[in-house]
N, C-alpha and C positions, 0 to 999 in steps of 0.2 A: 444548287443542290438542296434537296429536301431530305432531312433526317427524321425518320419515324421511330419513336420510342414506344415500345409495347409495354403499357402499364396495366394491361388487362390479364394476359395469360401469365405474366411474371411480375406481379405488382411489387414484390419485396426483394430487395437485394439481399443475398445471404449475409448473415452477421459475420461469418468468417469465410469470405470467398477463397482465401488462400488455403483453406483446409477442406474444401468441398470434395476434392478428388483423392483425399487420403483414405486409406482403408480404416474401417472401424477398429477401435482399440477397446477391448473388453476389460473392465475392472472387476475385481471380486465383489461380492455382495457387501453392503455396508454392515459393520457390526453394530450392536446395540449402543455402544458408547459414543457413536458418531451421530446419532439421530437427534433432531431438534423439533420443537413444536412449530406449527404454521403460525405466521403473524396475523393476529386478528383483534388486537386490543385497541382501546380508544387512544392511548398514547401513540401507538404506531400510526393510526390514521391522522392524528394531529400533525405529527412530524412529516408524513407524506404530503399533507396539504400545504405546509409551509415551504417544503422543497419545490413543489409544483408551482406555487404562487410566485416564487422568485425566479422561476425558469432555470433551476439549477440541476446538476447531475450529482449523483453520489456513487462512490465505489461500492457501497453496500448493495445497490441494485445492479449496477453494470457488471460487477464481478461475481454476482450471485453469492454473497457472503451468507453462511449459515446462521450467523448471529444477528441478522437484521431485525428479527422480531424482538429479541431481548433489548438491543440497543435503541431501536426506534421507540419502543415503549417508554424508555427513559428520556426520550427526546435527544438522544445522542446520534448524530449522523456525521459521516466522513464525506466532506464535499470534494468532488472531483472537478477540478477546473480545466479550462482550455478545451472543452468539448467532450464528446463521448466516443471519439474515434481516434485510435492510436496508430502511429506510423510503423509500429513493430508488430510482429506476429509470434509472440512467445507461445510455446506449445501447451502451457498450463493455464493461460489467461482467457477469461470469457469476455473481456472488453473488445468491442468491435475494432477491426483493422481496416485501414484504407487511408485516403487522403482527407485530412480534417478540413473543416471550414476555417475561415479567418477568426481570429480572436474576438471575443465580445468585450468591447471596451467598458461596458457597464457591469461586467461580471464581478470584479472585485468589490464594488459597492453593494451589489446584490448579495454577495456572500456575507459581507459585514452586517447587512440588515437582517439576514436570516439568522445569523448567530445571535443577534440581539433579541429577535422574536423567540428563539428557542431558549434564551436565558442560559447559554452555555458558559460554564466556568472554565472549561478546557475544550478546545476545538482541534480537529485534525483536518488538514487540507492536503489532498494528494492531486495527481494529475495523470493524464495520458502522456505517453512519450510524444514529443513534438520535434522530431528530427528535421521537419520542414522549416522551422524557425531558426534564424541566425543565432539566437541565444538560447534555443531550446525551451523558451518560455520563462526564463529566469526573471525578467523584469515583471512579467505578469504575476509570478509568485510574490515578488517584492511588493507590488501594488496591492495584492490581496492581503498580505500581512499588515500593511499600513492601513488599509480600509477597516480591518477588524479592530486594530488598535484604536482608530478614531471612533468607531461605533461602540466598542466595549473595552475600555481601557484596562479593566481588571481581568479580562479573559486571557488565559495562557494559550499559546499557539504552538501546535506540533505540525510539522510538515513532513510529508512522505514524498520525496522527489524522484524523478528519473535520474539517470546517470550523467546527463549533460555531456555525453561522449562527443569529443571533437568540437566542443563549444567553449572556446577560450574566453576566460573571464566570467563565464556564467555563474559559477559557484560563488564567486566573490560578491556578486550582486545580491544573491539570495541571503548569504550570511550577513551582509551589511544591514539587512532589514531586521535582523536579530529575532528570529523565532526562538522559542524557549527550548524546543526539541527539534533536532534535525534527524530525520529517519530516511535511510535509503536501504532497501532490502537486497541482500545477495541472492535470495530466493532458493538457491540450491548449492551443492558442492561443485567444485571446479570440473570434475570428470563428467558432470551431466550438462554442462553449459551448451555444448554443440547441439544437443537434442532438445533441451528445455528452454534455454534462453540464448538463442543463437546470435541475436543482435547486440549482445552485451559482452563485456570483458571483465572477468572476475577481478583481476588485480587493479584494473581501473577503478572499480567500485570500492575496493579496499582503500585505495589511495584517496578517493573522493572523501570518504569518512575521516581519514587521517587529516586531510587538508582542512576540514571544518574546524577541528580542534586547534590546528595551527593558527587559523585566522581568528578564532574567538574561543578560548578555552572555557568560557562560562556557559556555552551552549551544550546541552546534553545531546549525545549522539546515540543512535539506536539503529539496529538492523535485525533482519529476520530471515529465516529459511523455512522451507517446507520439507517434510520427510515423507517417505513412501514413494519416492521417484526412482528408486534403484540405488540410492547411496549406501555406503558402508558406515558402520559406527565410527571407525577411526577417521573417516573423512569429515564427519560432523565435528569431531573433536578438533581436527585441524582447522576447520573454519572458525571455531571458538578461539583458537590461538591466534589466527590471522586477525580477527576482529580486536582482540585484546592488544595486539601489537600496534593497532591503529587507535588505541585508547577509547574504544567504543564502550559506552556505559551500560547499555540495555540490549539484551538479546531476547528475541521471540522465536519459538519453534512450534509449528503447528502441522497438522496432518494435511497433505495435499488431497483435494477432492476433484474428481474429473468433471468439468462442466458439461461436456458432450462426448459422444463416442468418437468424435473426430479429434479430440484433444489427447494429450499424453495419458496413457493408462496409469491407474494406481497400481504400483508394483506390489505393495502390501499395506495393510492398515497396521500402524504401529500401536501396540497396546499401551494403556495409560501408565503402567509401571515403567516402561522404557522412557516415557516423557519425564517422569519423576527422576529417573536416573540421570537423564541429560541435564535437568535443572540443577541437581546436586553437583555434577561435574562442572557446569558453567560457573556456579558460585565459587568453587574452589579456584577457578582461573582468574577471578577478580572482577567479574561483572557486578555493578551496583544493583541491577535488577535483572531478573530472568522470569520469563513467562513461557512455560513449556507444557502444553496440554493438547489433546487432539483438536479441540476447537479454538485454540489460540490463533488470533489474527492480529495484524499490526496495530490496529486501532481499537481492539476489544478491551474495554475497561481502561482506556487511555487516561482518563481523568484521575481515576483512583491510583493508577500506576505512576502517574506523574508526581502525585503527592508522596508516594513511597520512595520514588527516585530522589526527590529533594531531601527527604529525611535520611536516606542512605548516604548521600554526599555529605550532609552535615555531620553524620556520625563518623564517617571515615576521616573527616578533617580534624576531629578532636585529638 
């Protein structure tokens, strides 16, 4: 039997094949406070060249982060390991969905070399979801942490992991590699999970963060949510309480931005004064660090925030 693949009339597979048949979702026009400048600086180009030369992916590009110009100009990039294709199809996310390729055994070393070339004092490593792997990619995370330690012993390491749902023992492997910060985002409030994050389980994610502290209390824990997805204020405050019950140190809150018209619509743009209010409430609940602004993202200003986080822990221990 001969199989003919048409690469002429349909050369590119859709980035989100699972969303192609969905109706368009219209979002309101962006307000002035959400706009950013296009990236065109020398520092941005240098960072892009280093990423390309090492054959790496970044969540900055794959997720369409609005802060890419600012961060890459400072040679701050968030590396996305285990490929550029995710096994899940969250309604908010711009990362490609499908069946990923096999893991690249050279990737941990390549990440370590890129961190050294960029001269990073603090690095953030994230990944796609890899439900196809027996450990969800936990060992690959651990290998990447060890490779960065070997290449740059003084660099502090922050990881932003998937939930390792139904991957027994995976979390323990990652925690044993001793990242400085363990981040896992809740993304939204529980009532929005079925439409926004259908492949995940809210209380599993809470328990994951709690378990990190049980395994190694010295590791800082961090989580974040987006607003503008239809949540109510009291639900955001309940998320804060749930995270504090899991002893999470650092909370980030940012505005959801719609990647394409096939993704979940922006229900509203939350004004800056509401973010300031969320920040004040979160601090009263006991978080060591809070970042709540329209353009806040998990790894935005991560190095500076890590220094503040250490200082806050030291102050609270006196």
